N, C-alpha and C positions, 0 to 999 in steps of 0.2 A: 326976219321970220315971216312965213307965208300967212295969208289971211286964215287959212284952214287951221294952222297950228295955234294961232292966237285964240281962235274960237274954242278949241279943245282945252287950252290952258285956262280960259275963263270958266269953263264948266267944271274943271278940276277944282279951281279955287272956290267956286260956289259950293261944291260938295264938302270941302274941309271946313269952311268958315260959317256955313249956315246949315247946321244939321236939322233945323226945323223947317227949312224951306219946303213947301209942298208942291209948288208948280214951277215951271221953267219956260221962259219966252223963247220960242224956237223960230221967230220970224226971220232972224238973220240967215237962216239956211235956205230961204226961198230961191234965191238966185244961184247959190253955189251948189246945191244938192237936189236938183229936181229929179223926180222919179220918172224914168223913161216910160211914157204911156204905151209906146209901141210894143214894149215887151209884155204888157198885161192889157190886152184889148178888152177890158171889162168896163162895165158902166160904173162911173163914180156916183157916190151917194153921200149926202151929208146928214142923213137922218138915222143912220145906224147907231144904236146905243151899245156901248161897251161897258161891262161891269168888271172891274178888276178886284179880285179877292186876294188879299195878302196873307200868306201863311208864315208864321214865326217872325212877323215884323210888328211888334205891338205898338210901336210909336207912330205908325202911319195908318190912316184910315182907308177903307175901301173907297173907290171913286167910280163915277160914271162919266162917259166921254162920248161926244157926237163926232163920228168920223166925217171927214171932208177931203175930197181928192186934192192933193198937193196944196192944201190950205194950211200953211205954217204960220199965218199971221196971228192966229188965236193961241191962247194958252193951252197947255197939255199937262195931264197928271205926271208926277215923277215919284219914284220910290227908291230907297237905298237898301241893297242886299248885302249883309255882312256875315251871316252865320251859315253853318252847314245845313243843307237841305231847306234853306229859305226859298220860297217860290212865290211867283205871281201867276194867278190863273185869270186869263182874259176870256170872258164869256160874251160872245157876240149874239145879237138878237136874230141875225140871219147868217147863213154860211158866208164866211169871208175867205177869199182866195189869197189876199195879200195885205200885209201891214208892215209898218216901218217903226223901228225903235231906235233911240239914241242911247248908247252905252258909254259912260265915262269910267274907264278902268283905273285902278290904283296899284295893281300888283300883277306881274307877268305870270303868276301861278293861278290866276282866277280862271274858272271855266264855267260855261253856261250850257245847259241842256234844254233842247226844245222838243216838245211832244205835242201832238194834236189828237183829237178824237176821231179824225177821219183823214184819209189821204196821206201822201208822202210829202215831207217838208224838204225844201231846199232853201239855202241862204245866199244872199248877195251882199257884198261889202262895197259901199259907195265912197269910202274915204281912203285912208292910206293903207299900204300893204302891211303895216305893223300889226294889224288885227287878223289873226289866222282863224279860218273856219275849218273845223275838223269833223269828219263823220259823214254818214249817208243814211238814207232811209228815214224812218219816223223819229229817230233820235239823233240830234246833231250836237257837236261839241265846239265851242268857241274858246279861243285862248288869246289873251293879251300879251303883247311884247312890243316895245319895252314898257316899263312901269309908267303909269300916269297918262297914257294916251287914251283916245276914245275913237268911236266909229259909229256910223249909222248903218244898221243892218236891215235889209228887207227880207221878210219871211214870206216865201212863196209856197202856195199849195193849190195847184190847179183844181183839185177835187173839191175844195172848199170845206172848211170846218167851222163849227160854232164854238169850239173851245181850244185854246192854246195854253200850254203851261211852260213857264220859264223858271228853271231851278239853278241856284248858285251853289258852288262847291264849298263855300265858306272860308276859302283861303284869302289872305290879304285884308286890307283895312275896309274894303267894301267898294261897291260900284253904284253909280246912280243910273237908274233905268227910267227912260221917258218914252211914252207912246206918242209917235209923231202923226201917223196917218194910216188909213185902211181903205181897201177897195172891196167892192162887192159885185154881184152880177156876174158869176163865174161862167165860163164857156159852156154852152149847152152840151149835154151828154151825147157821146157818140157810141156806136156799137163797139163793144170790147168783150174779151173772154179772159177770165182768170181761172186758175185751177190749183188744186193741192191734192196731196195723197195723205191718208192717215198714217202711213209709215214712210220712213226715209231709208229703210234697208230692206233689200229683197234678194232672193236667190234666183239664178237663171231657171226659167221654166215655171216660176211661181206666179200665182194669180194675184192681181192687184186691183184696187178700186181707185179711179181718178174722179174726184169731185170737181165740178166746174160751175162758175157763176158767169152770167152774161148780162150785158146792158145793150139796149137797142132792140130793134125789131128783126126777127128771123122768119123766113118764109116757109110754107109747108113743104115737106120733103127734105128739109135741111138735115144734114148729117154732121154730127160733131165727132171728130176723129182725134184720138189721143196719140201723140207722137213722142218717141223716146230719142233724146240726143245721143251723141257719142259720149265717151268717158270724160271728155273735156268740156261738156256742156254745149257743144256746137250742134246746130240743126242744119248744117250744110247737106247732110244725107240722113235725114231722120228715119226712124223705124216705126211703122204703125203698130201699135200694141193693142188697139181696141177702138170700137166706134159704136155710136148709138144714134138713131133717128129721133130728133127732138127739136123743139123751138124754144125751150125754156131751160132753166137751171136743172142740173141733175148729176148723175154719176155714171161713169162708163166702166163696165167690167173689162179688165185688161189682163194680158199675160206677158211676163217678161220672156222674150224668146230664148229657147235653148241655144247655147253657144255664145250668148252675150258675154263679152270680155269683162273680167273683174275690174271694177273701178269705183271711185268715190265722187266723181264729178258729173254724174248724169243729171239731166233735167227732163221734165215732162211739160208739154204744152198741149192745148186743145185748139183745133182749128174748126171753122164752120164752112159748109159748102154753099149755102144760100142765105144771106150773101156770103161771099168768100172773105173770111176774116182770119188772120193769123193771130192767135191768142198769145198772151205773155206766158213765160214759163212759170213753173210753180214757185220760183224764188228761193229755193233751198236745194243744196246738193243732195243727190240720192246715191246710196251705195248699193252696188249689185255684186253679190258674191257668187263664186262658182260652186257647182255641186261638189260635195266631199267625195273622195275616191274610196268608195266603200267596197270591202272584200268580204265574202262569206267564207268562213273557215269551219272545218269539222274535225274533231278528234275522237275516234279515228274516222276515216271516210268509208271504211268497210267494217261491219260488225257481224257477229253471229246472232242468229235468232235468239231474242231474249237478252242480248247484250246492250250495254249503254253507250251512248255517244253524246258528245257535247258540241253544240253549235255556238260559234262566237263570231261576232263581226269586228272588223277593224277599219280604221280610217275616219271614224266619226266619234260622237260623244255618247249617243244612246242608240239602241237597236231594238227593232220589233220584227219578230219572225212570223212567217205563216204557220198555221196549225196551232197557234197558241203556245209555241215553245218559247221558253225563257232563255235569254242570252247567258251563256257560260254556266248553265245548270244541266246536269245529266238527265237524259231522258232515254226511253227505250223505244226505238223505231220498230214498227210491226212488219213493214215490207220495204223494199227498195223504193226510194222516193226522192224528189228534188225539193229543196227548201229555199225560200227566198227571204232575205233580210232587208229591211229598210233602215238605213243608218242616217241619223240626224246629227249635224255638227253643233258646235257651241252657239252659232249664230242662227240656228234654225233651218239650215239648208239640208235637204235629204237626197239620198240616192239609194239604189237597190243593187243587190248581187245575189246570185243563186249558186247552190252546190248540191250535188247528189250524194246520198248515203246508201251504199249497197248492203242489203241484209242477206247473209248466206245461211242456208239450212244447216241444221246440226247433223253430224254423222249418225248412222244407225249401227249399233254395236251388237255383237253376239259373243258367247263364251262357250268354249269346249273344255271339259274337265277330264283329265287322265290320271289314274285308271277309272275312278268314279268319284262321286261326291261324298262317299262314306268310306272312312278308313279307320284302321286301328291306330291308337296313339303311338307315335314314333315312326310311322310309315310315311312315304313320300307321296305328294300329289302335285300335278302340273296344271296351271290355269293358262288357257290360251284364248286371248280376246282378238276379234277381227272386226273389220268395218271402218277402221280409221287408219291413220298413218303412224302415230306413236301412241304408246299406252303407259299409263302410270297407275300402279296398284297401291292400295292401302296396305299398311303393315310392312312396307319395305320389300315386298316380293317383286319379282321380275316376270314379265310376260314370257311364257314358254319355258321357264326355268323351274325344275322340281324343288319343292321345299317340304318341310315337315311341320305342320301345325300342331300346337300343343293341346288345343281344345277346340270345340266346335266354334267356328268363327264365320261371320259374314264379311266378305271382302268386296271392296268397291274399286272398279276400274274406270279411269277417265281416259277416253280416246280423243285425240286431236287430229283433224284432217288437214289437207293441204291449205285450206283457208284459215287455219288456226282456230277453227270452230271445234268445240268440245262437247261431248255427251258422256253420260256415265251409266253403268250397269252394275248390279250386285250379284254375287254368287256365294252361297252358303256351303261350307265344307263341314260335314258332321264327323267328329272324331270320337270313336268309342274308346273309353279308357281301357288301359291294360289291367289285368288282374292286379289287385293290391298285393305287393310282395316286398318285404324288407327283412333281410337277415341281420340288419343292424350294422353298426360300425365294426371295423376290425377289432378283435378282442385279444387280450393277453391274459393267460391263466398262470397260476402258480403250480409248481409240480405237485401232482396228485389231485388237482381240481379238474372239473369238466363243465361243459356248457351245452344246453339244449337249444339247437337251432330250429325255429318254428316258422313254417311257411304256410300255415293253415289259411285257406281262402275258400269261400262258398263256391260250390259247383266246379271246383278245380281238380285237375289231375296233376301228379308230381313226378319228377325225375331228378334224383340226386346224383352226385358225381360218381358214386359207386354203384349206380343202378337201382338204388332203393326207391320205392314209390310211396313211401309213407309221408305224411305231412310234416313230421319232425325228424331231427337227426341229432344224436349225441356225439359231441366232439371232445376227445381227451388228449389228442396229440397235436403237435405243430403241423399245420398244413393249410391249403386253400380249399374251401368247401363251397359248392355251388348247387343251386336247385333251379329247375325250369318248371313253371306252372302254366297250364292252359285252361282258359275259360272261353268256350266257343272257338272262334278263329283267332283270338288274340292271345299271344304268348308273351310271358315275361320271365326274365332270367335275373338272378342276383347272386352275388358271391360275397364271401367273408373270409378274411385271413385270421386263423387262430394260431397264437404263439404261446407255448408253454415255457415259463421262465423258472429258474432255480432261485431258492431263497438265499439271501446274502449271508456271509459268514463273518461274524464279529466276535472279539474276545477282549474284554477289559482287564483280564487277569484275575489273580486271587486277591482276596481282601488284604489290605495293607495298612501301615501306619506312616505318619509323617511327623517331623518335629515341628513344634510351634514356631510360626514365622516362616516356615518353609512351604513349598507348594509341590503339587504333583499334576502332570498332564496326562489325562485319560485319552486314549486314541482308539477310535472305532472305525478307522478308514477302511472302505471297501470300494472297488471300482464302480463308478456311476451310481453310487448310492445317495439317497437323501436321508437326513438325520433329524431326530427329535429327542433331545435330552429331557430329563425330568424338570429342568428349569426353563423348558421351552426354547432353548437355544438350538440352532440348526447347523452348527459347524461340525466338522468331522472329529474335532478334539474338544476337550473341556478342561479348563484350568481349575484345580482344586486346591484350596488352602484352609479348609475347615473340615471337621469330622462330619460324617454322614454317609447315607447310602445314595449312590449315584447310578442312574440307569440311562440307557440309550436304545432307541429303536431305529434300525437302518432299513430303508425301503429301496428296492430297485424293481421298476416295472410292475408295481403293485404288490410285490412280495416283500414281507417284512420279517426281520429277526430282532430279538431284544436280548440284552445282557445287562448285568448290574454288578456293582462292587461296593463293599463297605470300607470306608477310610476312617482311621482313628488318628488323633493328634496327641503327641507326647509333649509334656512341658519341657522347657529349656532350663538348664541349671541356672541358679541365681548367683551372679558374680558381681561384687562391689568392691573396688579398690579405694573408694572414698574420693574426696575432692582433690583437685590439683593442690599442691602445697609447695613450701619453700624451706630450705635448711641452710644452717650456717656451717662453715667449715668445721669438720670434725664430728658433726652430728650424723645420725643414721635413723632410718625408718624401717619398721618390721611389718611386712604384709603377710596375712594368713587367709587362704581361700579354701581351707579343708572342707570337703563334703563327702557323704557316704557314697561309695561305689564310683567316686570321681577319678578321672585321670586329668593331668595338668600339663600345660605347655606354656613356658614363659618366652619373652621376646628373645632371650639368649639361649632358647631351646632346653633350659633346665626343666625338670618334670616334678619338682617337689611342690607340695601345697603351700610351703612357707618360703618367703623371699625377703632378704634384707637389702635396703637401698642405702648406699653410702655417698653417692654422688648425684649431681643433677642429671636429668635426662627424662626420656619418655619410656614408661614401663607398661607392659600389658601381659595378661594371662588368659588362656583359653581353657575352660573346664568342660569336660565331656562326661555325660552320664547317659547310659542306654543309647549310645550312638548319636545323642543330641548335644551339640556344642553351643557354648555361649562365652563371650569374652568381655573384659572391661579394660580400661586404660587410665593411667594417671601420669601427669606431667609434674616433675620436681624441678624447681628452679632455685637460684641463690636468693637468700633473704636479705632485704635492705634494712632490716631491723637489728642486725647482729650487734652494732655499736650504739644503738639508741640515739640518733642524732637529734639535737635540740636547736631551735632557731629563735633569734630575737630581732625585732626591727631596729633600724639605726636612728629613727625619729618617731615622735608621736605628737598629737595635738589635742590635749584635753580641753576642748572648747565646747563640749556638750552637743556637737552635731551628730553624735552616734557613729562617727567614722574615725577610727584610729584614736579613740579617746583614752586608751589604756596601754601601758607598756607592760607586756606579760610574755611568759614563755610559750613557745609553740612546739607541738609534737611531744607531749609529756606523758604518753600513754604507758610506756614501758620503763619509767625511771622512778627512783626513790630520791626526792630532793633533799640535799644536805644543807645548802645555803643559797639564798637569792637576796643580795644586798645591793643598794644603790647609794652613791656618794656624790655630794656636790663638789665644786671646785676647791673648797676649803677643807675637804676630807671628812665632812660631817655625813653620817649615815642618815639619809632622808627616808629610806624605805627598806624593810626586811620582812621575809615570809618564808615558811617551810611548806606552804600549800602551793603545789605546782599550778593550780588553776586560778590563783589570785595574782593580780598585777598592780602596778603603781599608777594612780590617777593624777599625778602631778602636784600633790599637796604635801606640805610639811608643817607639822604641828597645827593642823587645822586651817592653814592658809595656802593659797596657790603659790607654788614655787615660781621663782623668776625664770624667765626664758634663758636658755643657754645649754651648755653641754654637761652631761652627768656621766659618772663612771659606774659600771656594774661589775659584780663578781657572782658567778653561778657555779655551784658544786653539786654533782648528782652521781648516783650509782645506776648502771644499766642492768635492769632486771633480767634481760634476755641473755647477757654474757657475763654479768657479775663484775664488770670492770667499773672503776671510778673515773669521772671526767671533771675538768674544771674549765670554765669559760670566763674571759674578761674582755671588756670592751666599753665603748662610749655610745651614748644615746643623746640626741638633741631634742630638747623640749621646745615646742613652738605652739603658738595659739592662733 
């Protein structure tokens, strides 16, 4: 292992095992790491006081230290930085151009930032290459790699500063920082020129201010000149953009030349003429933008006097027009003129453009009226306008085409010339009304009627179709009637058609009668007639089925006729053959429908009022009295009661459930009971009755009979036929 690596390892061990160590003996570095004096030809001093202020390091106190050139034999303060934004501020009693620190790093992610209160800092590494210096300008970044190594860094600042700040990024376990040495007595100042501009963005042709600061002595008549580099920051062929005669700090009014290429890498510097000194550039890139391509637009470019036009700019972001005109707002130009717009883009660069708007005069119109401007209602008049190319009249009329106005009207014509400019003119046409005349609508009269046609009008003269000159005319016959009346020079004619119509002919016939239940249709039909019956119905016929007086009015073309008829209703004969019935073989039924003044007709075409039925079938009779007929019908069928059938069940259950509790005769309405007896299996009579409605309840001598089969005997006479019948059988008693 090399001597240098051993020393670094020892420092690392000191950091880890002695967290309260406040100072470090750096004498071992005297021979191995001398600071090259030739690189910093300044005066060494051992009486400079350094005050170190520690921020965010509560376990270490502030310390003062006396600098001494390359004197590593004495002890030096040491601090540990472990947290984010921990820093050490070194305040020197006089400007210091150079000092040296020892850094023992513990993590390759640690970084240190250096700042001063004056001048530009540069760093020098005097140990291994494992310690990387990153950055430039007044803020520098140092990075350790690999972990656990250290280095000695010399901080260089030719301008000299009284304060330096070292800040740690807080990553890793921490580093130990020791101040080794410092130099003072910086190089005497020399003449120099620095400059800056308040803005870093300009447009070609735009004015700019270049502020400059100088050091050293400048002679009378000296001229400070501002120069612009090319777009890459090169001053190989600089462009002079302004100058001022001065020997002190100041500002130079400048102008970015027109035609300067767009770019973002321009720089500015200031040179002097006496003495000749080339200054440093402004230190920041300047952007120069081209003019926007501004275009002036007009819609339209030619207007008529009094018309509107709109000016609009394009190619920029905002626009200002001469004459106080607003961009994209309609305005009314008074005369032909040229308008200029200044367009400014989003970055503040401006350009101009101009456009002319031509203002054309309006056409001068005149109107000729034929025959004249006063006419009678209904007459024609022609309006002829001149002085333009095309003409449009109000009211839908056409130039030079005759028309008939209905009343006094003022018409407006709009004339358009070849420049599409228009003007208007008015013309009033006076229309004198025709004499008032109306004979009314065509009229229809009924035969024998007449109508008076009246044409009376104040101050009028009259002429009718037959030459009459009276104001009225009486019409009695079919024909076309007309009259002409005159008031002054205005004449009016009217006609009316008079038609004489015949009355309609209708006949409902003589009074009549109808049978009850029958109807009668009354017919009043006549060609093209309208009808109104007394019940307000409007058909040509009326259905009648009740007595009363019926009337109808028939109308055709306003002429009406009325007729009426009385209708009487005669009652129908009363016919009743009785209800449908049934008979037994050998029986007969006698039917009698005899009525006063009646005639009769049976289904078999017999005509007697009395009829005997011996067989089953359908029988009807029709009875007629006073031409009114009525009929009735009866159906005769075989009787199912001729033998009086009686039924008995074959079992019963006298258990008190009210269902089949009794053994009794069924269908006993038409019989006379002679015997109803029931016997058990030993031949004993257990029940007997002569009442056909009484049955056996299953008891014998007051006790329930046993279950089983019993024999019965029934004898009866059929009251319908008079025959005797006997029935025998068995019945089962169950419970």
